[in-house]
Kinemage of the C-alpha trace (Angstrom):
@kinemage 1
@onewidth
@group {chain A} dominant
@subgroup {mainchain}
@vectorlist {calphas} color= white
{ca met a 1} P -38.084 -172.143 73.827
{ca ala a 2} L -39.331 -168.790 75.138
{ca pro a 3} L -42.610 -167.281 73.903
{ca cys a 4} L -42.426 -164.361 71.482
{ca pro a 5} L -42.617 -161.030 73.386
{ca ile a 6} L -44.574 -159.405 70.523
{ca ser a 7} L -48.261 -160.185 70.757
{ca glu a 8} L -50.656 -160.512 67.845
{ca ala a 9} L -52.392 -157.303 68.993
{ca asp a 10} L -49.090 -155.400 68.760
{ca leu a 11} L -48.654 -156.529 65.171
{ca asn a 12} L -52.176 -155.448 64.210
{ca leu a 13} L -51.694 -152.038 65.824
{ca lys a 14} L -48.510 -151.482 63.828
{ca lys a 15} L -50.235 -152.475 60.582
{ca thr a 16} L -53.178 -150.202 61.340
{ca ser a 17} L -50.848 -147.268 62.086
{ca gln a 18} L -48.980 -147.861 58.834
{ca arg a 19} L -52.230 -147.907 56.860
{ca val a 20} L -53.406 -144.664 58.457
{ca lys a 21} L -50.090 -142.979 57.659
{ca ala a 22} L -50.192 -144.293 54.093
{ca arg a 23} L -53.689 -142.788 53.602
{ca met a 24} L -52.560 -139.439 55.017
{ca asp a 25} L -49.496 -139.418 52.780
{ca gln a 26} L -51.658 -140.215 49.740
{ca arg a 27} L -54.012 -137.315 50.543
{ca thr a 28} L -50.982 -135.034 50.769
{ca arg a 29} L -49.730 -136.227 47.374
{ca glu a 30} L -53.180 -135.669 45.831
{ca arg a 31} L -53.483 -132.120 47.189
{ca leu a 32} L -49.918 -131.012 46.526
{ca pro a 33} L -50.596 -129.779 42.950
{ca ala a 34} L -53.158 -127.289 44.332
{ca leu a 35} L -50.707 -125.771 46.826
{ca pro a 36} L -49.375 -122.985 44.549
{ca thr a 37} L -52.944 -121.827 43.887
{ca val a 38} L -53.792 -121.836 47.588
{ca val a 39} L -50.646 -119.843 48.386
{ca arg a 40} L -51.338 -117.321 45.594
{ca val a 41} L -54.941 -116.736 46.682
{ca ala a 42} L -53.925 -116.442 50.346
{ca lys a 43} L -51.303 -113.825 49.410
{ca glu a 44} L -53.866 -111.869 47.365
{ca leu a 45} L -56.328 -111.882 50.283
{ca leu a 46} L -53.601 -110.785 52.690
{ca asp a 47} L -52.553 -107.948 50.379
{ca gln a 48} L -56.183 -106.779 50.109
{ca ala a 49} L -56.591 -106.899 53.881
{ca arg a 50} L -53.435 -104.807 54.298
{ca leu a 51} L -54.733 -102.218 51.818
{ca arg a 52} L -58.028 -101.995 53.694
{ca leu a 53} L -56.288 -101.650 57.059
{ca asp a 54} L -53.947 -98.950 55.738
{ca ala a 55} L -56.964 -97.079 54.357
{ca val a 56} L -58.754 -97.333 57.719
{ca arg a 57} L -55.728 -95.955 59.536
{ca glu a 58} L -55.472 -93.001 57.148
{ca ala a 59} L -59.179 -92.118 57.260
{ca pro a 60} L -60.317 -89.569 59.839
{ca ala a 61} L -62.605 -90.719 62.675
{ca gly a 62} L -66.168 -90.715 61.352
{ca gly a 63} L -64.937 -90.190 57.793
{ca arg a 64} L -65.916 -92.100 54.685
{ca phe a 65} L -63.330 -93.691 52.446
{ca glu a 66} L -63.136 -96.024 49.484
{ca val a 67} L -60.721 -98.879 48.981
{ca leu a 68} L -60.760 -101.668 46.392
{ca gly a 69} L -64.085 -100.407 45.070
{ca glu a 70} L -65.799 -100.614 48.459
{ca thr a 71} L -66.992 -97.658 50.518
{ca phe a 72} L -66.665 -97.644 54.291
{ca thr a 73} L -67.290 -95.262 57.163
{ca arg a 74} L -64.784 -95.267 59.984
{ca ala a 75} L -66.073 -95.309 63.559
{ca lys a 76} L -66.164 -91.916 65.239
{ca arg a 77} L -63.984 -93.010 68.136
{ca pro a 78} L -60.408 -91.777 67.460
{ca gly a 79} L -57.850 -94.570 67.308
{ca ser a 80} L -60.475 -97.186 66.516
{ca thr a 81} L -60.086 -99.381 63.446
{ca trp a 82} L -63.794 -100.286 63.382
{ca val a 83} L -65.496 -99.501 60.102
{ca tyr a 84} L -69.000 -99.835 58.706
{ca asp a 85} L -69.582 -101.187 55.230
{ca asp a 86} L -71.806 -98.597 53.536
{ca ala a 87} L -73.175 -101.232 51.151
{ca gly a 88} L -74.371 -103.744 53.689
{ca gly a 89} L -73.865 -102.603 57.261
């Protein structure tokens, strides 16, 4: 009879890999209910960032503008999108 080509170490490695994958899959299942909330909040933050960027682009260089209840001053360099938060720097 020939010896088995699969060693004991190979079997343990496969079991370990399966356990790791099972834990990852379980974490995914546990976090899945929160996904709609994460997506909604990410979309809200993206929409706010777009509003701020549009406001920066419309403001004159060195001008002050307000967006989403915040006041900013645009950098004096034309074409720059750098702004300074008037409330905190």
